[in-house]
C-alpha positions as CSV (number, residue, x, y, z in Angstrom):
1,X,-7.0,-4.1,-19.4
2,X,-4.3,-3.1,-21.9
3,X,-3.7,-4.7,-25.2
4,X,-0.8,-4.3,-27.6
5,X,-0.5,-5.9,-31.1
6,X,2.8,-5.5,-33.0
7,X,4.3,-2.7,-31.1
8,X,5.2,-1.1,-27.8
9,X,3.0,-0.1,-25.0
10,X,3.8,2.0,-22.0
11,X,1.4,1.8,-19.1
12,X,1.5,3.9,-15.9
13,X,-0.7,2.7,-13.1
14,X,-2.5,5.3,-11.0
15,X,-2.3,5.7,-7.2
16,X,-4.3,3.1,-5.4
17,X,-4.4,0.6,-8.3
18,X,-5.5,-2.9,-7.3
19,X,-5.6,-5.2,-10.3
20,X,-4.5,-4.7,-13.9
21,X,-4.2,-6.9,-17.0
22,X,-2.0,-6.7,-20.0
23,X,-1.8,-8.7,-23.2
24,X,1.0,-8.3,-25.8
25,X,1.3,-10.0,-29.1
26,X,4.6,-9.4,-31.1
27,X,5.7,-6.5,-28.9
28,X,6.8,-5.1,-25.6
29,X,4.8,-3.8,-22.7
30,X,6.3,-1.7,-19.9
31,X,4.2,-1.4,-16.8
32,X,5.1,1.4,-14.3
33,X,3.7,0.2,-11.0
34,X,5.6,2.6,-8.8
35,X,2.5,4.3,-7.5
36,X,1.2,3.1,-4.1
37,X,-0.9,0.0,-4.8
38,X,-4.2,-0.8,-3.1
39,X,-5.0,-3.9,-1.1
40,X,-4.2,-7.2,-2.8
41,X,-2.5,-5.5,-5.8
42,X,-2.1,-7.9,-8.8
43,X,-0.7,-7.5,-12.2
44,X,-1.7,-10.2,-14.8
45,X,0.5,-10.1,-17.9
46,X,0.4,-12.4,-20.8
47,X,2.7,-12.1,-23.9
48,X,3.1,-14.0,-27.1
49,X,6.4,-13.5,-28.9
50,X,7.2,-10.4,-26.8
51,X,8.4,-9.1,-23.5
52,X,7.0,-7.4,-20.4
53,X,8.9,-5.2,-18.0
54,X,7.3,-4.3,-14.7
55,X,8.8,-1.4,-12.7
56,X,8.0,-1.3,-9.0
57,X,8.9,1.2,-6.3
58,X,12.0,0.8,-4.1
59,X,11.1,-1.3,-1.0
60,X,8.1,-3.0,-2.7
61,X,7.5,-6.7,-2.0
62,X,7.0,-8.6,-5.2
63,X,5.8,-12.1,-5.7
64,X,6.4,-13.4,-9.3
65,X,4.3,-16.4,-10.3
66,X,3.4,-17.9,-13.7
67,X,5.5,-19.5,-16.4
68,X,7.3,-19.1,-19.6
69,X,7.8,-21.4,-22.6
70,X,10.9,-20.6,-24.6
71,X,11.5,-17.4,-22.5
72,X,13.1,-16.0,-19.5
73,X,12.2,-14.6,-16.1
74,X,14.2,-12.0,-14.3
75,X,13.6,-10.6,-10.8
76,X,15.9,-7.6,-10.4
77,X,14.0,-6.2,-7.5
78,X,15.1,-7.0,-4.1
79,X,12.6,-8.0,-1.4
80,X,11.5,-4.9,0.6
81,X,9.0,-4.3,3.5
82,X,6.6,-2.2,1.5
83,X,3.1,-3.2,0.1
84,X,3.1,-6.5,-1.6
85,X,2.4,-6.8,-5.3
86,X,1.8,-10.1,-7.1
87,X,2.9,-10.3,-10.8
88,X,1.2,-13.3,-12.6
89,X,3.2,-13.5,-15.8
90,X,2.8,-16.0,-18.6
91,X,4.6,-15.9,-21.9
92,X,5.3,-18.0,-25.0
93,X,8.6,-17.1,-26.7
94,X,9.0,-14.0,-24.6
95,X,10.1,-13.0,-21.1
96,X,9.2,-11.0,-18.0
97,X,11.5,-8.8,-16.1
98,X,10.6,-7.1,-12.7
99,X,12.8,-4.2,-11.8
100,X,13.0,-1.3,-9.3
101,X,12.4,2.1,-10.7
102,X,15.4,4.3,-10.9
């Protein structure tokens, strides 16, 4: 589990990761999930007055679930045929963005 209070946090997930959680309050969290995930890979991210960016590898299948209140959701990652990753994102006055790594 990762926690950020009034600031920025950059997280790099290791090879074979399966489940990770992130909490941000008044800040931004960037999660690099480009390493090959394990079976049933899930990222739980919660933010209060902040943003979360999740980077996935090219070809990853991503399922974005959850909700925002006074925020936005963006899925800039196209659907691929690679391993599936579920991103459960909830934010209050913030946003979630899922992108392919460059």
